[in-house]
N, C-alpha and C positions, 0 to 999 in steps of 0.2 A: 505492500499499497503505501503511497504517496505521502507525505506527511504533510497534514493542514497547517497554513501556515498565519491565517489571519481570520477572524470572524467579522462578518461587516452586518450592522445593525440594520432591523428595518425602521422606515416610518411610513406615517398614510400621509398625505396632503390632507389639509384642512381637520384635521382628528389627533390634537396636540395629544390628549389623553391616551389613544392607543397608542402613538409613538414613545412616549415616556413607558406606556409596560412593554414595547415591544425593546426599546432600549435595554430597559431595566434585566429584562430575561437575556437577552442577547451579553451582556455584562456579566451576569451570573454563570452565565456558560461558558464562555472565557475566560472569566477568573476559575473555577473547577478544573477548565481543562487544560489551563497552563497556556493559554496560548491569548494574542494581543488584540486588541478590539480596535477594527478600524474606526479613526473619529469621523469618517464620512458616511452617512447612513445612505442604502440602497431605499431610495425612495418610492410607494405608489401614487399614482397620478390618481387622482376623484375618477370614479366608475364614471364612464358617460351614461346618457338617457336608455341607451339600449345595449346598456353591459349590466348583467345580472355580479359582477366584482370587478377591481379595481386593477389593472396591471402594473407591471413595473413603469416609473418615468422613465424613459430610455435616455435622455441626457444624462439624468441624475444617477445612472445604473454603471454609466459606461464612466460619467467621474469617478463612481466609488471605486468600480474593478482599474482605472488606470489608477489612482491614487494606491491602490492595494500593490500592484505588481511593480511601481515606483518603490514603494516603501518596504516591502516583504519580499520581492522579489518572486509573485505569485506567478504561475504559469496555469492554471486551470481556475475554474469555476466551480461548483459544485450545487445544483437547484434539484427540489424535491419536487415542481411544480408541474410534473408530467403528464397529468391529468387534465390541467389547464393549456390548451395550445397558446394560447394570447401570451402568457406567461412567462413560459417555456423558449417562447421564438423571440419574445424581448430579451431573454440572459442569454440567448444564444447566438441573437444577433448584436449584442454590445460587445460580447468575448471577442467574437471576431471582429469585430472595430478594434478592441486592444490586444488583440493579437492573444488572443489566449485561446486555451479550449475550455468548452464545456462539457460537464458530465451528469449525467441525470441519473443518479444510482440506484432512485425507484421506477426506471422505466422497465415495464412489459408486468409490474408487480400490484397489477387492476384487482387478482383475484389471490393475493399472496399480503396479509397484513403485515404492514411495518414489521413489529417484534419477529415476527420470522423472520423477515430480512434482514435484522438486525443480529439476531445468534446466526443465521447462515453466514454473516459478515465478519464472524469472530469474538464479536462483542457478549461481554457475559451482563446481564443486569439483575437488580435487586426492586423486588415491585415495593412499591413506597406508598399506596393508594391501592384500596380494595375493598368491595363492600364486605368482605369476609374478613374480619382480623385475622384469623385462623394463616390467610396469603401474606401478610406482612413480613418483608425478611427474606422470603424465600428468592432465594436465584434463580436465574432462568441464562442457561448457557447452551440448551440442545433445542432444535425441533419439537420432539417429543414435550419436553416441557412445558414451551409458549402455546401448542397445541391444548394442551390441559390445561393452562390457564385462561388460554382464550374460550375453551369451552366452556368454562366454570363461569367466564365473565358472562359470555352468553345466556347461561343458565339463568343466571343473577336477575341481567337485563330483561330479559323476557319476563320472567316472574313478577318482576316489578311492574312491568307494562301489559300483563295479559294475552302476550304475543310469542307464539314460539316460531316467528319467520326473521326473528332480527338475527342478520349475519355478523359472525364473532369479529370482525374487521370495521363494523359500524358500530360496536357497544360500548368506544372510549368517549363517554359523554361526560367527562369531567371525574368519574367515580373510579380511575384507574389510570395509575401511571407507575412507572420505572426509573428507576436512577442507573445511572453507568458504573457498573465495578471493574469492568475491564474493558478496553478498548485498544486494538492494535493501529490506531492513528494515530493519539495522542496519549498524554499522562492524563490519568486522573486520580485529582486529587480527593478522595471522600467521597461522600455523597451528598454533595450542594448541589448540584446541577440536575433536569429531569431528561429522560433521555426520551422524550418524545416531543415535539415543537407542535404548537398550534398551528395549523396554516393559515393564513388571510382569508378571510370569507368576503 
């Protein structure tokens, strides 16, 4: 795995509260992972009247990538927005303009929950939030362990909502979270940073 060089914080045009929360989460993640935090945020533009979700401000994103390349020698950028073509296209276009490679590590994962992808990439996770306290502190390092956890979570959510049609990858509604215990890309400092990052909606 190529080492991670820095963390780029998010920002939302016209939404100071969300931008502050995004910066706080990025700062906590960077501190826990022992990575520098870029001073220039990657901003989302305000969504248009015909858009359900905002996409990146391409000029602001390009400026962030150029600063990351100049300050930290970044050679590529990783993006998880593979289910939103507009966002992924903006990242790929900005990376191309900045002379960087664009990576989509979650590409092709529509049928595979992020939890399984993380352990498949040699990460070890510790359950930090779960409806059943008996699961707290449990380590997840294999696909079998991830599947067991997701099945239990799906059952809990289905029982709470009276529906058995809820898919495991959709079951995370704020009642479930994990912390990184081990990761091949960077050193992990204790359990200060959540492994799951909320995607902008």
